C-alpha positions as CSV (number, residue, x, y, z in Angstrom):
1,M,12.4,149.9,93.8
2,S,11.9,147.6,96.8
3,S,15.3,146.1,97.4
4,Q,13.7,143.6,99.8
5,E,11.4,142.4,97.1
6,Q,14.1,142.2,94.5
7,Q,16.3,140.2,96.9
8,A,13.4,137.8,97.5
9,L,12.9,137.4,93.8
10,D,16.7,136.7,93.3
11,A,16.4,133.9,95.9
12,L,13.2,132.6,94.4
13,Y,14.6,132.3,90.9
14,D,18.0,131.0,91.9
15,V,18.8,128.2,89.4
16,D,19.6,125.7,92.2
17,N,16.3,126.5,94.1
18,V,13.8,124.0,92.8
19,L,10.3,125.1,93.7
20,T,7.4,122.9,94.6
21,I,4.0,124.4,93.9
22,D,1.0,122.3,95.1
23,I,-2.3,123.5,93.8
24,V,-5.5,122.3,95.5
25,L,-8.9,122.8,93.7
26,P,-11.9,120.7,92.9
27,Q,-11.2,118.2,90.1
28,A,-14.0,119.6,88.0
29,D,-12.4,123.1,88.2
30,W,-9.0,121.7,87.3
31,D,-10.5,119.9,84.3
32,A,-12.0,123.3,83.3
33,V,-8.7,125.0,83.6
34,R,-6.6,122.5,81.6
35,G,-9.2,121.7,79.0
36,E,-10.3,125.3,78.3
37,Q,-9.8,126.4,74.6
38,P,-8.6,129.9,73.9
39,A,-11.3,132.5,73.1
40,G,-11.0,133.2,69.4
41,G,-9.6,129.8,68.7
42,V,-6.1,128.1,68.7
43,C,-3.4,130.2,67.0
44,N,-5.8,133.1,66.3
45,F,-3.5,136.1,66.3
46,D,-6.2,138.4,65.2
47,W,-8.1,138.1,68.5
48,A,-8.8,141.5,70.0
49,G,-11.4,140.5,72.5
50,G,-9.4,140.6,75.7
51,S,-8.1,137.6,77.8
52,R,-8.2,134.3,76.0
53,Y,-8.6,132.3,79.2
54,T,-10.7,132.5,82.4
55,W,-9.3,133.0,85.9
56,R,-10.4,130.4,88.3
57,K,-10.1,130.2,92.1
58,A,-7.9,127.5,93.6
59,T,-8.8,126.5,97.1
60,S,-5.1,126.9,98.0
61,V,-1.7,127.1,96.6
62,E,1.3,126.0,98.6
63,I,4.8,127.1,97.6
64,S,8.2,126.0,98.9
65,G,11.7,125.8,97.5
66,T,14.7,123.6,98.2
67,K,16.5,126.7,99.4
68,F,13.7,129.4,99.5
69,P,11.0,130.0,100.5
70,A,9.9,127.9,103.5
71,R,6.6,126.0,102.9
72,T,3.8,128.5,102.9
73,S,0.2,128.1,101.8
74,F,-2.2,130.8,100.5
75,P,-6.0,130.4,100.1
76,D,-8.2,131.5,97.2
77,V,-5.5,131.9,94.6
78,G,-6.1,132.8,91.0
79,I,-5.0,130.2,88.3
80,K,-5.4,130.5,84.6
81,K,-4.2,128.6,81.5
82,K,-1.5,130.1,79.4
83,S,-0.5,129.8,75.7
84,F,-2.9,129.7,72.8
85,C,-0.7,128.3,70.0
86,G,2.6,126.4,70.0
87,S,2.7,125.4,73.7
88,I,-1.0,124.9,74.1
89,D,-1.6,121.6,75.9
90,S,-4.5,120.2,77.9
91,D,-2.5,117.4,79.7
92,K,0.3,119.7,80.9
93,P,-0.9,123.2,80.4
94,C,1.2,126.3,80.9
95,L,-0.2,128.3,83.8
96,H,-0.4,131.8,85.3
97,I,-0.8,132.1,89.0
98,D,-1.9,135.3,90.8
99,F,-1.9,134.9,94.5
100,G,-3.9,138.2,94.9
101,K,-6.4,137.8,92.2
102,F,-9.3,136.9,94.5
103,L,-8.1,137.8,97.9
104,D,-6.5,141.1,98.7
105,A,-5.3,139.8,102.0
106,N,-2.8,137.6,100.1
107,K,-1.1,140.5,98.4
108,G,1.1,141.8,101.2
109,P,2.2,138.5,102.6
110,V,3.1,136.9,99.3
111,Q,5.0,139.9,98.1
112,Q,6.9,140.0,101.4
113,L,7.6,136.3,101.1
114,I,8.7,135.9,97.4
115,G,8.8,139.5,96.1
116,S,5.8,139.2,93.8
117,R,2.2,137.9,93.7
118,Y,2.7,136.5,90.2
119,L,4.2,133.2,88.8
120,T,4.4,132.1,85.2
121,L,4.9,128.4,84.6
122,N,5.9,127.1,81.2
123,N,5.5,123.5,80.2
124,S,8.5,123.4,77.8
125,V,6.8,121.1,75.4
126,Q,8.6,122.9,72.6
127,D,12.0,122.5,74.3
128,L,12.3,119.0,75.8
129,S,15.8,119.9,77.0
130,Y,14.4,122.4,79.4
131,L,17.6,124.3,78.9
132,R,16.9,127.0,76.4
133,Q,14.7,129.4,78.3
134,L,17.1,129.8,81.3
135,L,20.1,129.9,79.0
136,G,18.5,132.4,76.6
137,Y,17.6,134.9,79.3
138,K,21.1,134.6,80.8
139,L,22.5,135.4,77.4
140,F,20.3,138.5,77.1
141,E,21.5,139.5,80.5
142,L,25.1,139.2,79.5
143,A,24.3,141.4,76.5
144,G,23.0,144.1,78.8
145,L,19.4,143.7,77.6
146,P,16.1,143.2,79.4
147,H,15.7,139.7,80.7
148,S,13.7,137.5,82.9
149,R,15.0,135.5,85.9
150,A,14.1,131.8,85.7
151,N,14.5,128.4,87.3
152,Y,12.6,125.1,87.6
153,A,9.5,124.0,89.5
154,R,7.6,120.8,90.4
155,V,3.9,121.6,90.0
156,L,1.2,119.4,91.4
157,V,-2.5,119.5,91.4
158,N,-4.2,117.8,94.3
159,G,-1.0,116.0,95.1
160,T,-0.3,114.7,91.6
161,P,2.4,116.0,89.2
162,I,0.6,117.7,86.3
163,G,0.6,115.2,83.4
164,Q,1.4,112.1,85.4
165,G,-0.1,109.0,83.9
166,V,-0.3,110.4,80.4
167,A,2.1,108.6,78.1
168,R,2.7,111.5,75.8
169,V,3.7,113.9,78.5
170,N,7.4,114.5,78.9
171,S,8.6,115.0,82.5
172,P,5.3,115.2,84.3
173,G,5.2,118.0,86.8
174,V,8.4,119.7,85.6
175,F,7.9,123.3,84.6
176,V,10.2,126.3,83.7
177,N,9.4,129.1,86.2
178,V,9.9,132.3,84.2
179,E,9.7,135.8,85.7
180,P,6.7,137.5,84.1
181,I,6.9,141.1,82.9
182,M,5.3,142.7,85.8
183,P,6.2,145.8,88.0
184,R,9.2,144.2,89.7
185,Y,10.6,143.1,86.2
186,I,10.2,146.6,84.9
187,E,11.8,148.2,87.9
188,R,14.8,145.9,87.7
189,N,15.4,146.3,84.0
190,F,14.3,149.9,83.5
191,G,14.5,151.6,86.9
192,D,10.8,152.5,87.2
193,H,7.4,151.4,86.0
194,K,5.6,154.6,85.1
195,G,5.4,153.9,81.3
196,N,3.1,151.8,79.1
197,L,3.7,148.2,78.2
198,Y,2.4,146.4,75.1
199,E,2.7,142.8,73.8
200,I,3.6,142.0,70.2
201,E,2.2,138.7,69.0
202,H,2.7,137.0,65.6
203,Q,1.8,139.4,62.7
204,D,1.7,142.4,65.1
205,D,4.0,145.2,64.2
206,F,4.3,149.0,64.4
207,V,2.0,149.5,61.5
208,D,-1.6,150.9,61.3
209,G,-3.1,147.6,60.3
210,R,-2.1,145.9,63.5
211,F,-2.7,148.7,65.9
212,S,-6.0,147.3,67.2
213,F,-4.5,143.9,67.9
214,V,-1.6,145.0,70.0
215,G,-2.5,144.3,73.6
216,V,-2.1,146.8,76.5
217,E,-0.6,145.2,79.6
218,P,-2.2,146.0,83.0
219,L,0.8,147.7,84.5
220,S,0.5,150.5,81.9
221,R,-0.2,153.9,83.2
222,F,-2.7,154.6,80.4
223,D,-4.6,152.0,78.4
224,D,-5.7,154.1,75.3
225,K,-2.4,153.3,73.4
226,A,-1.9,157.0,72.6
227,D,1.8,156.7,72.6
228,L,1.7,153.6,70.4
229,R,-0.6,155.4,68.0
230,F,1.7,158.4,67.8
231,A,4.8,156.1,67.2
232,I,3.1,154.2,64.4
233,D,2.0,157.4,62.6
234,H,5.4,159.0,63.1
235,L,7.1,155.9,61.8
236,A,4.9,155.8,58.7
237,A,5.5,159.4,58.0
238,H,9.3,159.6,58.6
239,G,10.7,156.0,58.1
240,L,14.0,155.3,59.8
241,A,14.4,158.9,61.1
242,G,11.0,158.6,62.6
243,A,11.9,155.3,64.2
244,A,14.9,156.9,65.8
245,D,12.7,159.6,67.3
246,V,10.4,157.1,69.1
247,F,12.4,153.9,69.6
248,D,15.8,153.4,71.2
249,L,17.4,152.1,68.1
250,D,20.7,151.5,69.8
251,Q,18.9,149.1,72.1
252,F,17.2,147.6,69.2
253,T,20.4,146.9,67.3
254,R,21.7,145.0,70.4
255,L,18.5,142.9,70.6
256,Y,18.6,142.3,66.8
257,A,22.1,141.0,67.1
258,M,21.1,138.7,70.0
259,E,18.2,137.3,68.0
260,F,20.7,136.5,65.3
261,F,23.0,134.6,67.7
262,L,20.1,132.7,69.4
263,K,18.4,131.7,66.2
264,H,15.3,133.3,67.7
265,W,13.1,132.5,64.7
266,D,10.0,133.1,66.8
267,G,11.0,136.6,68.0
268,Y,10.5,140.1,66.6
269,S,12.9,140.2,63.7
270,R,12.0,136.9,62.1
271,N,8.4,136.4,63.1
272,T,7.1,139.5,64.9
273,N,6.2,137.4,67.9
274,N,7.2,136.9,71.5
275,T,8.1,140.5,72.2
276,Y,7.0,143.2,74.6
277,V,7.6,146.9,74.0
278,Y,7.9,149.3,76.9
279,N,7.7,153.1,76.7
280,D,10.6,153.9,79.0
281,V,9.4,157.3,80.2
282,D,6.8,158.7,82.6
283,A,3.7,158.3,80.5
284,V,1.5,161.3,79.7
285,A,-2.1,161.5,78.5
286,Q,-1.3,163.4,75.3
287,P,2.2,162.2,74.2
288,G,4.4,163.9,71.6
289,V,7.8,162.8,70.2
290,D,9.6,163.8,73.4
291,D,7.3,161.5,75.5
292,I,8.1,158.3,73.7
293,D,11.1,156.1,74.0
294,F,10.1,152.5,73.2
295,K,12.4,149.6,74.0
296,L,11.8,146.0,73.0
297,I,11.8,143.1,75.5
298,P,12.5,139.5,74.4
299,W,10.2,136.7,75.5
300,G,9.3,133.1,74.6
301,L,12.8,131.7,74.2
302,D,11.9,128.0,74.2
303,Q,12.6,127.5,70.5
304,T,16.0,129.2,70.3
305,L,19.3,127.5,69.3
306,Q,17.6,124.8,67.3
307,P,20.0,122.7,65.2
308,A,17.8,122.8,62.1
309,R,17.6,126.6,62.0
310,H,20.1,129.1,60.7
311,F,21.6,132.2,62.4
312,R,19.9,135.0,60.5
313,L,19.4,138.7,60.5
314,D,15.8,138.7,59.1
315,T,13.5,141.5,58.3
316,A,10.0,140.3,59.1
317,G,9.7,143.1,61.7
318,L,9.4,146.7,60.3
319,L,12.2,148.0,62.6
320,A,14.5,145.1,61.5
321,K,13.9,145.9,57.9
322,L,14.5,149.7,58.3
323,V,17.7,149.0,60.2
324,R,19.1,146.3,58.0
325,D,18.3,148.3,54.8
326,D,20.2,151.4,56.1
327,P,24.0,151.2,55.6
328,G,24.8,153.1,58.8
329,R,22.4,151.2,61.1
330,R,23.3,147.9,59.4
331,A,27.0,148.6,60.3
332,Q,25.9,149.1,63.9
333,V,24.3,145.7,64.0
334,F,27.4,144.1,62.6
335,D,29.4,146.0,65.3
336,R,27.2,144.4,67.9
337,I,27.7,141.0,66.4
338,R,31.4,141.4,66.6
339,E,31.2,142.7,70.1
340,Y,29.0,139.8,71.4
341,R,31.0,137.3,69.5
342,E,34.0,138.3,71.7
343,T,32.1,138.9,74.9
344,V,28.7,137.0,75.3
345,F,29.8,134.1,73.1
346,G,33.6,134.4,73.6
347,R,35.9,131.7,75.0
348,R,36.1,133.1,78.5
349,T,32.4,133.5,78.9
350,Q,31.7,130.1,77.5
351,Q,34.1,128.5,80.0
352,E,33.6,130.7,83.0
353,V,29.9,131.5,82.9
354,L,27.9,129.4,80.4
355,K,29.5,126.0,81.1
356,P,29.0,126.2,84.9
357,L,25.5,127.5,84.4
358,L,24.6,124.6,82.0
359,D,26.2,122.1,84.4
360,R,24.0,123.5,87.3
361,M,20.9,123.3,85.1
362,A,21.8,119.7,84.0
363,A,22.2,118.6,87.6
364,V,18.8,120.0,88.6
365,L,17.1,118.5,85.6
366,T,18.6,115.1,86.2
367,G,17.4,115.3,89.8
368,L,13.9,116.1,88.5
369,G,14.0,113.0,86.2
370,V,14.1,114.8,82.9
371,P,15.2,112.2,80.3
372,D,18.2,112.5,78.0
373,V,19.8,115.4,79.8
374,P,23.4,114.6,78.7
375,A,22.5,114.3,75.0
376,Q,20.4,117.5,75.1
377,L,23.2,119.3,76.9
378,T,25.7,118.3,74.1
379,I,23.3,119.7,71.5
380,V,22.9,123.0,73.2
381,R,26.6,123.4,73.8
382,K,27.3,122.8,70.2
383,Q,24.8,125.4,69.2
384,L,26.7,127.9,71.4
385,R,29.9,127.1,69.7
386,L,28.3,127.5,66.3
387,A,26.9,130.9,67.4
388,T,30.4,132.1,67.9
389,S,31.4,130.7,64.5
390,A,28.4,132.4,62.8
391,G,29.6,135.6,64.4
392,Y,32.9,135.3,62.5
393,L,31.3,134.2,59.2
394,C,28.9,137.1,59.2
395,G,30.7,139.7,61.2
396,G,34.3,139.2,59.9
397,L,36.9,136.5,60.1
398,P,39.3,136.1,63.1
399,G,42.0,138.7,63.0
400,A,45.1,139.1,65.1
401,E,43.4,137.6,68.2
402,G,43.0,134.3,66.4
403,A,40.4,131.6,66.7
404,Y,40.2,127.8,66.8
405,V,39.4,126.0,63.5
406,R,37.5,122.9,64.6
407,D,36.1,119.7,63.0
408,D,32.3,119.8,63.1
409,V,32.1,116.1,63.9
410,T,34.9,115.5,66.3
411,N,35.3,119.1,67.7
412,E,39.1,118.6,67.3
413,C,41.1,121.7,66.5
414,M,43.7,122.4,63.8
415,H,47.2,122.6,65.3
416,A,50.4,124.3,64.0
417,G,53.2,121.9,64.8
418,A,56.7,123.2,65.5
419,S,58.8,120.1,65.8
420,E,58.1,117.9,62.7
421,A,59.5,119.5,59.5
422,V,57.8,119.0,56.2
423,A,58.0,120.8,52.8
424,D,60.1,123.8,54.0
425,G,57.8,124.2,57.0
426,F,56.1,122.2,59.7
427,E,53.3,119.7,60.0
428,V,49.7,120.7,60.5
429,T,47.8,118.2,62.6
430,H,44.6,118.1,64.6
431,R,43.9,117.3,68.2
432,L,41.4,117.8,71.1
433,R,41.4,121.3,72.3
434,P,43.5,121.6,75.4
435,A,42.0,122.9,78.6
436,N,44.3,125.9,78.5
437,V,44.7,128.2,75.4
438,D,47.7,127.3,73.2
439,D,48.5,129.9,70.5
440,A,49.6,127.0,68.3
441,D,45.9,126.1,68.0
442,L,44.8,129.6,67.0
443,W,44.6,130.9,63.5
444,C,44.6,134.5,62.2
445,F,43.0,135.5,58.9
446,A,43.7,138.5,56.6
447,P,43.3,139.3,52.9
448,S,46.1,137.4,51.1
449,G,48.9,139.4,49.6
450,G,50.7,136.5,47.9
451,G,47.9,134.1,46.7
452,Q,46.2,133.9,43.4
453,G,42.7,135.1,42.9
454,G,42.3,136.8,46.3
455,G,41.4,134.7,49.3
456,Q,42.7,134.8,52.8
457,S,46.1,134.3,54.4
458,V,45.8,131.9,57.3
459,R,48.5,132.4,59.8
460,S,49.5,130.5,63.0
461,K,49.2,132.9,66.0
462,A,52.0,131.1,67.7
463,S,54.7,131.1,65.0
464,G,53.5,133.7,62.5
465,R,54.0,131.2,59.7
466,F,51.3,130.8,57.0
467,L,49.2,127.8,56.2
468,H,50.4,126.5,52.9
469,A,49.2,123.9,50.4
470,T,52.3,121.8,49.5
471,A,53.0,119.3,46.7
472,T,54.4,116.8,49.3
473,T,52.2,113.8,49.8
474,S,51.6,111.5,52.7
475,A,52.3,107.7,52.3
476,Q,48.5,107.5,51.7
477,G,48.8,109.9,48.8
478,H,47.3,113.0,50.2
479,P,49.0,116.4,49.5
480,L,49.9,117.9,52.8
481,L,49.3,121.2,54.5
482,A,52.2,122.9,56.3
483,T,53.0,126.2,57.9
484,Q,55.7,128.1,55.9
485,A,57.2,131.5,55.7
486,A,55.5,132.0,52.3
487,D,52.0,133.3,52.1
488,D,49.2,131.2,50.4
489,A,45.6,132.0,49.7
490,F,42.5,130.1,51.0
491,S,38.9,130.7,50.6
492,V,36.5,130.4,53.6
493,V,33.5,128.8,52.0
494,P,30.3,128.8,54.0
495,A,28.8,125.3,54.2
496,D,25.2,126.3,54.4
497,P,23.8,128.5,53.1
498,A,26.2,130.0,50.5
499,D,26.2,133.6,49.3
500,D,24.0,135.2,51.9
501,E,25.7,137.8,54.0
502,F,22.8,137.8,56.6
503,T,22.5,134.1,57.2
504,S,24.9,131.4,58.4
505,G,24.8,127.8,59.6
506,G,28.1,128.5,61.5
507,R,30.0,125.9,59.4
508,F,32.5,126.4,56.6
509,T,35.2,124.6,54.6
510,L,38.7,125.9,53.9
511,K,39.7,125.7,50.2
512,N,43.1,126.5,48.8
513,V,42.7,129.0,45.9
514,R,45.7,127.6,44.0
515,T,45.1,123.8,44.2
516,G,41.3,123.8,44.5
517,L,41.6,121.2,47.3
518,S,40.2,121.7,50.8
519,A,41.4,121.1,54.3
520,A,40.5,117.6,55.6
521,F,41.0,116.3,59.1
522,G,42.3,112.8,58.4
523,A,44.0,109.8,59.9
524,D,47.3,109.9,57.9
525,P,50.0,110.0,60.6
526,T,53.0,112.2,60.9
527,P,56.3,110.4,61.7
528,A,55.5,111.0,65.3
529,G,52.0,109.4,64.9
530,K,49.9,112.6,65.0
531,P,46.9,112.8,62.7
532,R,47.4,115.2,59.8
533,V,45.3,117.9,58.3
534,Y,45.8,117.5,54.6
535,Q,44.3,118.5,51.2
536,D,41.4,116.6,49.8
537,P,38.5,117.0,47.3
538,A,36.2,116.0,50.1
539,P,36.5,118.7,52.7
540,T,35.9,118.5,56.4
541,Q,33.2,120.9,57.7
542,L,34.7,123.3,60.1
543,Y,33.7,125.9,62.6
544,F,35.3,128.7,64.5
545,T,35.5,129.2,68.3
């Protein structure tokens, strides 16, 4: 691995380093690039005829960054349209740039300058927040999985931001600059690049009927797909045991759990799409079972963490189905969900890593003139909180460590009071979550030993007292909740969908087994004027963090 090149790439992809890429080429050639239609047609996933788009020669491409690199121009640079389905656009096309495509003399200088000859520029038309790709790859990094570096770029053609003057184009000239899966990527994530790399597009999978459609990437040592052929046949003959021979299933369970948390509906497990697979060995001409160790690589994260989608362990991909259907492997996936719930999506990571990262991204995007950044940021942050909650609802309720129980609308948390007595216990109220952790805001769940009909004991971490449905009513007529020494049973009822152990919306209601009433964050005041959490037929939708 060239440490100098990796350091240059780290500097290139720094989040605060906004690139400016100025492409110069005849207008007719640019019109040919942006207007080209993909060979085989739009959204044709059965195309097996090679590259869908044509490389064209730009007169020059100048690259500079607000921090790195210094303004440098290269002649005769390759440029090609990218995306043949969801992100396809002729006014603001996604682009591949290869500084060495047409001129060998460019290769050494550009690699010395920025660490690579390749750039991939995504238009983000499917994510108008421009946040999800950078965030998603960071989350995969935190999970210890392969990931791209990424930042933002202003891209101009002949001095004009791409898409400027077209009313339908959001944020003309603003692109997400994502590290492509090229040799330096493979070196950084796997340690070498002597294996074979394949791309999985929609409908592709590790089955005989899709073998001919799976594309071989140019960095592969061999292009005959012999290792992929062996793996497909071995999988068909031996099922899950065969998969364990030729795939790193421990790595796959981690990726599978992360696709759950990210709502990555357009990835492998839910749509057999936006995935690369790398054989992480020194490739040989005639591979056997000992020469194959496939690992999956996530890609295309622009449609993750969408509010309208569910968190789901789906089985569209064959590996996902084999793993989810097997009790032992399924247990491993839920172990990973519990692990990432506490680490990647835990309180400390959210506050110390993700919040600062999102703030940095928002500052850059605001400076680039991207509209509605604060509103989009709020949506994404809420999805991160709901991801944690979905991890509890699918992976097991909060135990002794406790978790916040929060109102889905106001984000306020349920608080166990210790000063206002009521009904042989103390008032339960709601408030904004303090900056510092207060155990009086954390609740621990365990199977109830004293309630009727099963359910969960809900205990304040601070006092050890149990949440209890009392017969005492407020002045407004609502029966109160209190913390008492006596156990009581509550049901955690998923709000959407119900009765699906593999799917969650991240929200729930808290229903008392005995009274049939649910927790509601209301306005009824305690004697000290604090808003109460009481029992009501109309529940408040809640989530865990």
